[in-house]
C-alpha positions in Angstrom: 19.4 -93.7 38.6 20.2 -89.8 39.2 20.9 -88.6 42.4 22.7 -85.8 44.3 26.7 -85.8 44.7 26.4 -84.2 48.2 24.7 -84.4 51.4 22.7 -82.1 53.5 19.9 -79.3 52.2 20.1 -78.4 48.6 21.0 -74.9 47.9 18.8 -75.3 44.7 15.5 -73.4 46.1 17.5 -70.3 46.9 19.7 -70.4 43.2 16.2 -70.6 41.2 15.2 -67.8 43.3 18.0 -65.8 42.3 17.5 -67.0 38.7 14.3 -65.4 38.7 15.2 -62.3 39.9 18.1 -62.0 37.9 16.4 -62.9 34.7 13.4 -60.8 35.6 15.4 -57.8 35.6 17.1 -58.1 32.6 13.8 -58.9 30.9 12.3 -55.8 32.1 14.9 -53.8 30.7 14.2 -55.2 27.3 10.4 -54.7 27.6 11.1 -51.4 28.5 12.6 -50.5 25.0 9.2 -50.0 23.2 8.6 -47.3 25.8 11.9 -46.1 26.2 11.8 -45.6 22.4 9.0 -42.8 22.8 10.7 -41.0 25.2 12.8 -38.2 23.4 15.7 -37.8 25.7 16.6 -41.6 25.0 16.8 -41.4 21.5 16.6 -44.8 20.9 16.3 -46.3 17.5 16.8 -50.0 16.5 20.4 -49.3 16.0 20.9 -47.7 19.5 18.8 -50.8 21.2 21.1 -53.4 19.7 24.1 -51.4 20.5 23.0 -51.3 24.3 22.5 -54.9 24.1 25.5 -55.8 22.5 27.6 -53.7 24.7 25.8 -55.1 27.7 26.2 -58.5 26.6 29.9 -58.0 26.1 30.4 -56.6 29.9 28.5 -59.8 30.5 30.9 -62.0 28.7 33.9 -60.7 30.4 32.8 -60.9 34.0 31.3 -64.2 33.7 34.9 -65.8 32.9 35.9 -64.0 36.1 33.0 -64.6 38.3 33.1 -68.4 37.0 36.8 -68.7 38.1 36.1 -67.1 41.4 32.9 -69.2 41.9 35.3 -72.5 42.0 37.9 -71.1 44.6 35.1 -69.1 47.0 32.0 -69.6 48.7 29.0 -69.9 46.3 26.8 -68.0 48.7 28.8 -65.5 49.1 29.7 -65.0 45.4 26.1 -65.2 44.4 24.8 -63.0 47.1 27.1 -60.4 45.8 25.6 -60.6 42.0 22.1 -60.4 43.0 23.0 -57.4 45.4 24.9 -55.6 42.5 21.5 -56.0 40.3 19.3 -55.0 43.3 21.2 -51.9 43.4 21.8 -50.9 40.0 18.1 -51.5 39.2 17.3 -48.3 41.4 19.9 -46.4 39.8 18.4 -47.0 36.1 15.7 -44.4 37.4 18.5 -41.7 37.1 19.1 -41.8 33.8 18.3 -39.2 31.7 20.0 -39.9 28.0 21.6 -42.6 25.9 24.7 -42.7 27.5 23.6 -42.7 31.2 21.4 -45.3 30.3 23.9 -46.8 28.4 26.5 -46.6 31.5 24.1 -48.2 34.0 23.0 -51.2 31.9 26.7 -52.0 32.0 26.8 -52.0 35.7 23.3 -54.1 35.6 25.2 -56.4 33.3 28.2 -56.8 35.7 25.9 -58.1 38.6 24.1 -60.4 35.8 27.5 -62.2 35.4 27.4 -64.2 38.6 24.5 -66.4 38.4 25.1 -68.1 35.2 28.5 -69.6 35.9 28.3 -70.1 39.7 24.8 -71.2 39.9 24.8 -73.6 37.0 28.2 -74.7 37.6 27.2 -75.3 41.4 24.4 -77.8 39.8 26.4 -79.6 37.7 28.5 -80.6 40.6 25.8 -81.6 42.9 23.8 -83.3 40.6 24.3 -86.2 38.0 21.9 -88.6 35.8 18.3 -88.0 35.6 18.6 -85.8 38.9 20.9 -83.6 36.8 18.4 -83.0 33.8 15.5 -82.4 36.3 17.5 -79.7 38.6 18.4 -78.1 35.0 15.1 -77.9 34.0 13.8 -76.5 37.4 16.6 -73.9 37.5 15.8 -72.8 33.6 12.2 -72.9 34.2 12.6 -70.5 37.4 14.9 -68.0 35.3 12.0 -68.2 32.4 9.2 -67.2 34.8 11.2 -64.3 36.0 11.3 -63.4 32.2 7.4 -64.3 31.9 6.7 -62.3 35.0 8.8 -59.2 33.3 7.1 -59.3 30.2 3.5 -59.8 31.6 4.0 -56.6 34.0 6.6 -54.2 32.8 4.2 -52.6 30.2 1.3 -52.4 32.3 3.1 -51.0 35.3 5.2 -48.5 33.0 1.9 -47.1 31.1 0.2 -46.8 34.9 2.8 -45.6 37.3 5.6 -44.3 34.7 8.8 -45.6 33.0 10.7 -45.7 36.4 8.7 -48.0 38.5 9.4 -51.4 36.7 13.0 -50.8 37.6 12.1 -50.1 41.4 10.0 -53.0 41.7 12.5 -55.0 40.3 15.2 -53.5 42.5 13.0 -54.2 45.4 12.7 -57.6 44.3 16.3 -58.6 44.2 17.2 -56.7 47.3 14.6 -58.9 48.9 15.8 -62.3 47.0 19.2 -61.6 48.8 17.5 -61.3 52.2 15.9 -64.4 51.8 19.1 -66.4 50.6 21.2 -64.9 53.5 18.0 -65.9 55.9 18.6 -69.6 55.5 21.5 -71.5 56.0 21.6 -73.8 53.0 24.3 -76.3 52.1 25.9 -74.7 49.1 28.3 -77.4 48.3 31.5 -75.4 49.1 34.9 -76.2 47.3 36.0 -78.4 50.4 32.4 -80.3 50.5 32.9 -81.0 46.7 36.5 -82.3 47.2 34.9 -84.7 49.8 31.7 -86.1 47.5 33.2 -86.3 44.6 37.1 -86.4 44.3 39.6 -83.5 43.6 38.5 -80.5 41.5 40.7 -80.6 38.3 42.4 -77.4 36.8 42.6 -78.1 33.3 44.3 -75.8 30.3 41.9 -73.6 28.5 42.8 -75.3 25.0 41.3 -78.4 26.4 38.3 -76.9 28.2 37.7 -75.5 24.5 38.6 -79.1 22.5 36.4 -80.9 24.6 33.5 -78.6 24.7 33.4 -77.7 21.0 30.4 -79.8 20.6 28.3 -77.2 22.6 29.9 -74.0 21.6 28.1 -73.2 18.0 24.3 -74.5 19.4 24.8 -72.4 22.8 25.8 -69.4 20.5 22.9 -69.7 18.3 20.5 -70.2 21.3 21.9 -67.2 22.8 21.2 -65.0 19.7 17.9 -66.2 19.2 17.3 -65.4 22.9 18.9 -62.2 22.6 16.8 -61.0 19.3 13.5 -62.1 20.9 13.6 -60.3 24.4 15.3 -57.1 22.6 13.0 -57.1 19.4 10.1 -59.2 20.3 7.9 -56.2 21.7 8.9 -54.0 19.3 8.0 -56.1 16.4 4.4 -56.1 18.2 4.5 -52.4 18.7 6.0 -51.3 15.4 4.5 -54.3 12.8 1.5 -55.0 14.2 0.5 -51.8 15.8 0.0 -53.1 19.3 0.3 -51.0 22.6 3.4 -51.9 24.7 1.7 -53.8 27.5 0.1 -55.9 24.6 3.0 -56.3 22.8 4.7 -57.5 26.3 2.0 -60.0 26.3 2.9 -61.5 23.2 6.6 -62.2 24.1 5.1 -63.7 27.3 3.3 -66.3 25.3 7.0 -67.4 24.1 8.4 -67.2 27.4 5.3 -68.9 29.0 5.6 -71.9 26.8 9.4 -72.1 27.5 8.8 -72.2 31.2 6.7 -75.2 30.6 8.9 -77.4 28.4 11.9 -76.5 30.8 10.4 -77.5 33.5 9.5 -81.0 32.2 12.9 -81.2 30.6 13.9 -84.2 32.6 11.0 -86.3 31.4 11.6 -85.1 27.4 15.2 -86.3 28.0 13.9 -89.3 29.3 11.8 -90.3 26.5 13.7 -89.0 23.7 17.5 -88.8 24.7 19.3 -85.4 24.7 20.5 -85.5 21.5 17.3 -86.2 19.7 15.3 -83.8 21.6 18.1 -81.4 20.6 17.5 -81.8 17.3 13.5 -81.6 17.5 14.3 -78.3 19.4 16.3 -76.5 16.5 14.1 -77.7 13.8 11.2 -76.1 15.9 13.2 -72.9 16.1 13.9 -72.9 12.7 10.1 -73.5 11.6 8.4 -70.9 14.1 10.7 -68.2 13.6 10.6 -68.5 9.7 6.8 -68.3 10.4 7.2 -65.1 12.8 9.3 -63.3 10.1 6.9 -63.8 7.2 3.5 -63.9 8.4 1.4 -60.8 9.1 -1.5 -62.1 11.0 -0.9 -61.3 14.8 -3.0 -64.3 15.7 -0.6 -66.8 13.8 2.3 -64.9 15.1 1.7 -65.1 18.4 0.9 -69.0 18.1 4.2 -69.4 16.2 5.7 -67.5 19.3 4.4 -70.1 21.6 5.7 -72.9 19.8 9.3 -71.3 19.3 9.2 -70.6 22.8 8.6 -74.6 23.5 11.4 -75.5 21.3 13.9 -72.8 22.3 13.8 -73.7 26.1 14.5 -77.2 25.5 18.0 -76.5 24.3 19.2 -74.7 27.2 18.9 -77.4 29.9 19.7 -80.1 27.1 23.1 -78.3 26.3 23.8 -77.9 30.1 23.5 -81.4 30.8 25.5 -82.5 27.9 28.4 -80.1 29.1 28.2 -81.4 32.8 28.7 -85.0 31.7 31.6 -84.3 29.5 33.3 -81.9 32.0 33.5 -84.4 34.9 35.2 -83.0 37.9 36.6 -80.2 36.1 36.2 -76.8 37.8 32.5 -76.2 36.9 32.5 -72.2 37.5 35.5 -71.5 35.0 33.8 -74.5 32.5 30.3 -72.7 32.7 31.8 -69.3 32.5 33.5 -70.2 29.1 30.5 -72.1 28.3 28.1 -68.6 28.9 30.8 -66.6 27.2 30.2 -68.5 24.2 26.5 -68.2 24.4 26.6 -64.6 25.1 29.2 -63.6 22.2 26.5 -65.1 20.1 23.8 -62.7 21.2 26.3 -59.8 21.5 27.7 -60.4 17.9 24.2 -60.6 16.4 22.1 -57.9 18.6 24.1 -54.7 17.1 23.7 -56.2 13.6 20.2 -57.2 13.7 19.3 -53.7 14.9 21.1 -52.3 11.9 19.2 -54.6 9.6 15.6 -54.0 11.2 16.5 -50.1 11.0 16.9 -50.6 7.0 14.7 -53.5 6.5 12.0 -53.9 8.6 11.9 -55.3 12.3 10.5 -59.0 11.5 14.1 -59.1 9.7 16.1 -60.4 12.7 13.5 -63.7 13.1 14.3 -64.7 9.8 17.9 -64.2 10.7 17.2 -66.8 13.6 15.6 -69.3 11.1 18.6 -69.5 9.0 20.9 -69.5 12.1 19.2 -72.4 13.3 20.6 -74.4 10.4 24.2 -74.4 12.0 23.5 -76.4 15.4 21.4 -78.9 13.4 24.7 -79.7 11.1 26.4 -79.7 14.6 23.9 -82.0 16.2 24.1 -84.2 13.4 27.9 -84.6 13.3 28.0 -85.1 16.9 28.7 -88.7 18.3 30.2 -89.0 22.1 31.4 -86.1 23.4 34.8 -86.4 25.0 34.9 -86.3 28.6 37.0 -83.8 30.1 39.5 -85.2 32.8 38.4 -88.7 31.9 41.7 -90.0 31.8 42.6 -88.6 35.3 
């Protein structure tokens, strides 16, 4: 039976709030691309959008590893608050961008703040829960992050068309600052390093080479899932406006169908895992990703594409809590912030390496081609999972 590894009121509700505003702000930036591309001063071609995304993710890779290491040594609450505070402030800064270079520079600052949540927050969950409780908690936090993305894609186009392109960034700046105030107002037990030592044994420091060896089963699937997420959030709205002639707000709603269905499957991941097992649910998910992205890339009917986007979201968002739970089990008592910093670096490298290339390909061959790329990429995690036996447990011999 799953259970929490430590006593006291859980910090999980605050973490999930932080996840929602963190991912919501990042999604609002992506949702603004169809609108910003029509503002002459920014000069946003598909290739430039790919460059914005790729460089932003590169900054995230660097700072996530550093934040993950610091999260094992500092107070979780302090580190999480700093990250969300940076995002709130830099969201306001976005309203002062006037050309491509200024927009890029501020987005890089936003990405620096976004580097804190995933290694520290998910590392905390991994230390705090086990068994079925781990699957439920991973699904819950994933669903809340997805909810932030859903709200962003549903609202950004409408807000920008009604009150101007700066309004969504002001809104998400307020929401991030508000989340910081809420997080600081409640005295939750964060499961600090001292508490982890008391409840689950000493935190082990493991050489980087051993971390990579133990987690090799997850790196490729996570990189492909990261690439699929990045392509869809970056180019999904542009697919609606440029291929199907939708208004930016309507295009955002099509992407919202994708993320909305993902919220549901992520929230119920614990039940899916219990019924099917983690490995089988992941195989099913990547098969679904392959088929749905293929339909999105080749079909010209917007209604069929909208249905395929919904199914695509259902499948893709099973992969994140599923892989995170497997990683948590494989890493045991190892410094979870550092481990998840490495893991999310791998995931983001997948997105960063493909984002710019996808933009170049879309510029030449069409905005649908990045989705065909997802269907090809989904083959690789299927092969990886087919060869997966029992992952080596890091630190099991200690």
